[in-house]
C-alpha positions, 0 to 999 in steps of 0.5 A: 513612327515619325522621323527627326526634323531636319534641323540642328538641335540645341544643347542643354547648355544653350537653353538659358538663352531661349527663355519663353521661346520654342526650341528643339533638343535631342538626347536620351531618356534619363529618368521618368517620374509621375507627380500628381497629374504631371510627368517629369522627364529628364533628358540627357544630352552630351553636355548635361540634363534637361527637365521636361514637364508634361501635363495631361492636356499636352497629349499622349506620351509614347512609351519611354524606356530608359536610354531611348533616343528622342527629339523634343520640341517645346517652350523653355521656361525658368525653373530654379529647381531644374538642371541648369535652372530651366525646363521645357514645357508642353513638350512633344517627343519623337522617338528616334531609337528605342533602347531595349528593356531592361538595361544591363545597368541602371543609369537613372540614379545620381550615383552609379553603384557598380564595382570597377570590373562591371564599370569597365565591362559595360564601358560603352553604357557606363560612360553615359552616366553623368557622374562618369561622363563628368570625369572626361569633361574635366579631362577634356578641359585639362587638355584644352588648358594645356594646349591654350597656354603653351600656344600662347607661350610660343610652343608649336604642337607636334605629332611624333611617330608611335611606331618606332625602331627602338625603345624610347627610354631605358628601364621600361618594357616595350610592345613589339609589332611586326612592321612589314616583316621587321621588328618595330615597337610602340613608342614609350614616349615622344622623348627623342623626337621632341628633343630633335624638334627643339632644334627646329621650333625651339619650343614644342608640345605634344598630346598623344598616347604612349605604351608601356609593356610593364606587367603591373596590376596596380591602381596607378598604372596603365599599359596605354595612357595619354602623355602631355609632353613639352620640350623647350630650348635655351634654358639655363637648367631644370628650374626653368622647366619647373617654372613652366610646369607650375604655369601650365598646370595652373592654366589647366586647373583653371580651365577645368574648374568650370567642369569639375568644381561644384565647390570652388573653394575645394578645387585645388589651387596651384601655389604661386611658388610650388615648394621644392625638396631635394631627393636626398632631403626627401628620403632623409625625412621619410626615413625619420618619419617612417622609421625605416632607412630609405636613404640608399633607395634609388627612387621613392616608393608610393608610400614615400610619395604619400607621406611627402604629400601629407608633409607638403600640405602640413608644412606649406598648405600645398597639394603640390611638391617638387622633388628634384635631384634624383640619383643620376643612375635612376634617370634616362641616359639623356638626363643632365647631371647636377654640376654641383653634385654629379651623382645627382641629376637636374631632374624632378618629379611633381607630386600632386596629393602624394602621387607623382604626376609629372616627370621632367628635367634638363637634357644633355645637349652636347654630342660628346656628353651623350657618347660618354653617358651611353658608355658609362651605362653600357649602352650601344649607340645602335638604333640611336644614330639619327637621334645622336647626330642632331647633337652635332649641329647646334642643339641648345641647352633644353629640357622638358616634362611629361604629364600623365593625363589619367594620373592627374585626372584620377588625383584631381577627381579623387578616383580610386583607380586610374582605369576610371580616368581612361575611356577604354583602359588597356592593362595587362588583362584588358583588350576589350571593350 
């Protein structure tokens, strides 16, 4: 068996630049079909598909099994019907690594016809399918857009601890770990650290995993997910954070459109001004529409969010809707109250297609206010001393938000379950693969 030549292969996206020239590519056998005296071989690389056309007088082909890794040398030619508008003619194939037959799943079809449990059990293979891989190419572009936009706005990327001494937030369970003989926890959020770092950099952001030990088994929750966080100082109130939220999402969706939009008109657009409704008005509308009194409820149920999403589209033509002013008692202790309506908060959720994908708001910034808030909630300062001490030393009014990357991806790509938007999802029952 011959070995792969010692040179860097081109990628599928490079080929239009090499029309009429000899090239070398590498990838996996995606599918093979015979048509008359021609053999059409589709190669899959990390970014796309490449069509090879082999004629009888091009020489013998090796035995090609699906997903065998190969290197190919040949001439690039224009072909509008081929993936990317080009194909490779007079190909010479070299086998690098043979895939056993048969594959446990069929990857050569346009669609991957497999149920969710099978999709996740064979994840290392199902991720190879172009339809599945595209989800994560879009996700990659979303993160890139997030980073690019915030860096241009003077934000500093930070990396905060994921093993912490106590819970980052109230109201969510934590995973306990043995940290050299003492109890520690996986971080539920970078919240406390990113607030402290506002006192250093003024504007910060982070892309990192967070962990929630909630015993849920829904289509919208994971035990480990990626959170896109930002925190910004010297704001007047939560509306400044909402404005930044609109701008960063616009940048993210524009960046991802190249990967995800087969039809540009169908790709969601972020309005110049996202419509806003107060929580009290939202529950009143939901109560009237659904014929049930939810005005005393402390939060919006998924069905309520779904109705509000439909209302926002019908009323404003918007996939997005801000709900602001959630009851203060339902928000974390660091949340700033609404000065005009103290039982409500300067906080918000952003709904996208009827599901919450962003939570944010203004934070307290005075030490005395933190002590009072903890006392009112019956919470102890124990474990929060380092965090609270910062607020004695000139912390500005500030606020921030967190975007759930998998939720955003799932809504954007119209996936049926959030687990499809995580490479290797972790939930109540899944620790492998």
